[in-house]
C-alpha positions as CSV (number, residue, x, y, z in Angstrom):
1,M,-39.3,-49.3,-12.2
2,E,-40.3,-45.7,-13.1
3,E,-40.3,-44.8,-9.4
4,K,-36.9,-46.2,-9.0
5,N,-35.5,-44.2,-11.9
6,Q,-37.1,-41.0,-10.5
7,F,-35.5,-41.7,-7.1
8,K,-32.1,-42.2,-8.9
9,N,-32.5,-38.9,-10.8
10,K,-33.4,-37.0,-7.6
11,K,-30.4,-38.6,-5.9
12,T,-28.1,-37.6,-8.7
13,K,-29.6,-34.1,-8.8
14,F,-29.0,-33.7,-5.1
15,K,-25.4,-34.8,-5.5
16,V,-24.8,-32.3,-8.3
17,I,-26.4,-29.5,-6.2
18,G,-24.2,-30.5,-3.2
19,A,-21.1,-30.6,-5.3
20,V,-21.8,-27.2,-6.9
21,S,-22.6,-25.7,-3.4
22,I,-19.2,-27.0,-2.1
23,L,-17.4,-25.5,-5.0
24,L,-19.1,-22.2,-4.5
25,L,-18.2,-22.2,-0.8
26,I,-14.6,-23.0,-1.7
27,L,-14.6,-20.1,-4.3
28,I,-16.1,-17.7,-1.8
29,A,-13.5,-18.7,0.8
30,F,-10.7,-18.2,-1.7
31,L,-12.0,-14.8,-2.8
32,A,-12.3,-13.7,0.9
33,W,-8.8,-14.9,1.6
34,F,-7.4,-13.2,-1.6
35,F,-9.1,-9.8,-1.2
36,I,-9.6,-9.5,2.5
37,I,-7.5,-11.8,4.7
38,R,-4.3,-12.3,2.6
39,D,-1.4,-10.2,3.8
40,T,-0.4,-8.2,0.8
41,S,2.5,-6.3,2.4
42,P,5.6,-6.1,0.2
43,A,8.9,-7.7,1.2
44,T,11.2,-5.5,3.3
45,V,13.9,-3.3,1.8
46,T,16.5,-5.8,3.0
47,S,15.0,-8.7,1.2
48,D,16.5,-10.4,-1.9
49,E,13.5,-9.3,-4.0
50,A,14.1,-5.6,-3.0
51,I,17.8,-5.9,-3.8
52,D,16.9,-7.3,-7.3
53,A,14.4,-4.4,-7.9
54,R,17.0,-1.8,-6.9
55,N,19.7,-3.4,-9.1
56,Q,17.3,-3.2,-12.1
57,T,16.7,0.5,-11.4
58,L,20.5,1.2,-11.0
59,S,21.1,-0.4,-14.4
60,S,18.5,1.8,-16.1
61,C,18.9,5.2,-14.4
62,S,22.7,5.2,-14.4
63,D,24.3,6.9,-17.4
64,E,27.7,8.7,-17.5
65,G,29.7,7.8,-14.4
66,T,31.7,10.3,-12.5
67,E,33.9,7.8,-10.7
68,D,34.6,10.5,-8.1
69,V,32.4,10.1,-5.0
70,N,33.4,13.5,-3.6
71,G,31.0,16.4,-4.2
72,T,27.3,17.3,-3.5
73,W,24.7,14.7,-4.0
74,V,20.8,15.1,-4.1
75,V,17.9,12.7,-4.2
76,A,17.4,11.5,-7.7
77,N,13.9,11.8,-9.2
78,D,14.7,9.8,-12.3
79,C,15.5,6.5,-10.7
80,G,12.4,4.3,-10.8
81,T,8.7,5.0,-10.6
82,F,6.6,5.1,-7.5
83,D,2.9,4.0,-7.8
84,E,0.3,2.0,-5.9
85,T,2.1,-1.3,-6.7
86,C,4.9,-0.1,-4.3
87,L,2.4,-0.7,-1.4
88,T,2.1,-4.4,-2.2
89,K,5.3,-5.3,-4.0
90,V,8.9,-4.4,-3.9
91,C,9.7,-1.1,-5.5
92,G,12.9,0.0,-7.2
93,T,12.7,3.8,-6.4
94,S,13.3,6.2,-3.6
95,F,10.8,6.1,-0.7
96,A,10.5,6.1,3.1
97,G,7.9,4.5,5.2
98,F,6.8,2.3,8.0
99,R,5.5,-1.2,8.9
100,I,3.2,-2.1,11.8
101,K,1.1,-5.1,12.6
102,E,-2.7,-4.8,13.3
103,E,-5.5,-7.2,13.9
104,L,-8.9,-6.6,12.2
105,V,-12.3,-7.7,13.2
106,G,-13.3,-10.9,11.3
107,V,-10.1,-10.8,9.3
108,G,-7.1,-11.4,11.6
109,G,-3.5,-10.2,11.6
110,K,-2.1,-8.0,8.9
111,T,1.1,-6.0,8.3
112,V,0.3,-2.5,7.4
113,V,2.8,-0.7,5.1
114,G,2.9,3.0,4.5
115,R,5.2,4.6,2.0
116,T,5.9,7.9,0.3
117,P,8.3,8.9,-2.5
118,D,8.2,12.5,-1.2
119,V,11.7,12.4,0.2
120,K,14.3,15.1,0.1
121,G,17.9,15.2,1.2
122,S,21.5,16.0,0.2
123,L,25.0,14.7,0.9
124,I,28.2,16.5,0.9
125,I,31.2,14.2,0.5
126,I,34.7,15.5,1.2
127,D,37.7,13.2,1.3
128,E,35.3,10.2,0.9
129,T,33.4,11.1,4.0
130,I,29.6,11.9,4.0
131,T,28.4,14.9,5.9
132,T,25.3,17.1,5.5
133,P,24.9,20.8,4.9
134,D,25.0,22.8,8.1
135,A,21.7,22.5,10.1
136,E,20.1,20.4,7.4
137,P,18.9,16.8,7.9
138,L,20.2,13.9,5.8
139,I,16.6,12.9,5.0
140,T,13.3,14.9,5.2
141,V,10.1,13.0,4.6
142,N,6.7,14.5,3.8
143,M,4.6,12.4,6.2
144,A,1.4,14.0,4.9
145,S,1.9,12.2,1.6
146,L,2.2,8.7,3.2
147,M,0.0,6.1,1.5
148,T,-1.2,2.6,2.6
149,D,-3.4,0.1,0.8
150,N,-6.5,1.7,2.4
151,S,-7.6,5.3,1.8
152,A,-9.7,5.3,4.9
153,R,-6.6,4.5,7.0
154,D,-4.7,7.2,5.2
155,N,-7.3,9.8,6.2
156,A,-7.3,8.5,9.8
157,L,-3.6,9.0,10.0
158,K,-4.1,12.7,9.5
159,N,-5.6,13.1,12.9
160,Q,-4.7,9.9,14.7
161,A,-1.4,8.1,15.5
162,I,1.3,10.0,13.6
163,E,-1.1,12.9,13.1
164,T,0.3,14.0,9.7
165,S,-1.9,17.1,9.5
166,K,-0.2,18.4,12.7
167,F,3.3,16.9,12.2
168,P,3.7,16.8,8.4
169,T,7.4,16.1,8.3
170,A,9.9,13.6,9.7
171,T,13.7,14.0,9.6
172,F,16.9,12.2,10.2
173,S,20.1,14.1,10.8
174,I,23.5,12.5,11.2
175,T,25.6,13.4,14.2
176,E,28.6,11.5,13.0
177,P,30.1,11.5,9.5
178,I,29.8,8.3,7.3
179,S,33.1,7.2,5.9
180,F,33.6,5.7,2.5
181,S,37.4,5.8,2.8
182,N,37.8,2.4,4.4
183,Q,35.2,0.6,2.3
184,T,36.9,-1.3,-0.5
185,E,33.6,-2.7,-1.9
186,S,31.6,0.4,-2.4
187,L,30.2,-1.0,-5.7
188,D,28.7,-4.0,-4.0
189,G,27.7,-2.0,-1.0
190,F,28.7,-2.1,2.6
191,E,26.8,-2.1,5.9
192,T,27.5,0.5,8.6
193,D,25.8,1.9,11.7
194,V,24.9,5.5,11.6
195,T,24.2,7.7,14.7
196,G,21.8,10.5,14.3
197,T,18.7,12.4,15.5
198,L,15.4,11.0,14.3
199,T,12.4,13.4,14.5
200,I,8.9,11.9,14.2
201,H,5.6,13.3,15.5
202,G,7.4,16.4,16.8
203,V,9.7,14.3,19.1
204,S,13.5,14.0,18.5
205,R,15.5,11.1,19.8
206,E,19.0,9.8,19.1
207,E,18.9,6.6,17.2
208,I,21.5,4.2,15.6
209,I,20.4,3.1,12.1
210,T,22.0,0.2,10.3
211,I,22.3,1.3,6.6
212,N,23.7,-0.2,3.5
213,A,25.5,2.2,1.1
214,S,26.9,1.7,-2.4
215,F,28.3,3.8,-5.2
216,N,28.5,2.5,-8.8
217,G,30.4,5.5,-10.2
218,N,27.1,7.3,-11.0
219,T,24.6,6.8,-8.3
220,I,24.8,6.5,-4.5
221,L,22.2,4.2,-3.0
222,I,21.4,4.2,0.7
223,Y,18.8,1.9,2.3
224,G,18.0,0.5,5.7
225,E,15.6,0.0,8.5
226,L,15.2,0.9,12.1
227,G,13.1,-1.0,14.6
228,P,11.3,-1.9,16.6
229,I,10.5,1.8,17.3
230,L,8.2,2.0,20.4
231,L,5.2,4.3,19.6
232,K,5.3,5.7,23.1
233,D,8.9,6.9,22.7
234,Y,7.5,9.4,20.1
235,D,4.3,10.2,21.9
236,I,2.3,8.3,19.3
237,E,-1.0,6.8,20.3
238,K,-2.4,3.7,18.7
239,P,-5.0,4.4,16.0
240,R,-8.6,3.8,16.9
241,S,-11.2,2.2,14.6
242,A,-14.4,0.1,14.8
243,V,-12.8,-2.5,12.6
244,V,-9.4,-2.6,14.3
245,L,-9.1,-5.0,17.3
246,S,-5.5,-4.2,18.2
247,V,-2.3,-2.6,16.9
248,E,1.2,-3.5,18.0
249,D,3.0,-0.9,20.2
250,N,6.0,-0.8,17.9
251,A,6.7,-0.2,14.3
252,L,9.6,-0.6,11.8
253,M,10.9,2.4,9.8
254,E,12.4,1.6,6.4
255,F,13.8,3.6,3.5
256,Q,15.8,3.4,0.3
257,I,17.1,6.5,-1.5
258,F,19.0,7.0,-4.7
259,F,21.3,10.0,-4.9
260,K,22.8,11.6,-8.0
261,K,25.5,14.3,-8.2
262,A,24.3,17.8,-8.2
263,K,25.0,19.6,-11.5
């Protein structure tokens, strides 16, 4: 009888140990997925989540309205806050950046997002038509300040791929004016194709970017994306790393910028 009870106790003990081991394996697998495998890239600038974030920013950074869209407009520094969360979540402030897919050893596919709030630009609007100052780009981006969710990758980009230490800026200059005059819903925003010259990695090419523009009487908001951009078109080589199995040969450029009237 005593031997039978000992056998039962041992059997119960093994069952408990087995159950705990399974729970630990499940926990380890979940933690690995959450911190390593899970794709933490934020939704695109055209997503509903991004639209909601921008609307919240517009409601908080807009004060006295001008109602007159004509004049000189500059990038607003008081609309929203850029921090590390903008690399994993939608962000209601001005920034420019890129998206590209990579596959990591032992991890799998992931979308890499790089962004920077260091964006400059100005608009001159005459007769409800957007132009830019002579010989000045619509947007200038400090590529050297680009951030991803991995500091080692950020350092690698200085001397690989977009080589930000060698080519620290990217620009987009419009070659055709953008008209507000035939847009009856400027408050809600309108979509239009903009032709211009995009310069990345020291290479300039004519591109057509689909943008969404809006004016609420105080702030002009412009956002959009361009892609896929073939890396080879801008003489960009794929980055190399011992942990990177492969990187796609194309990327998506995205931006959202708030402008306020120059005083």
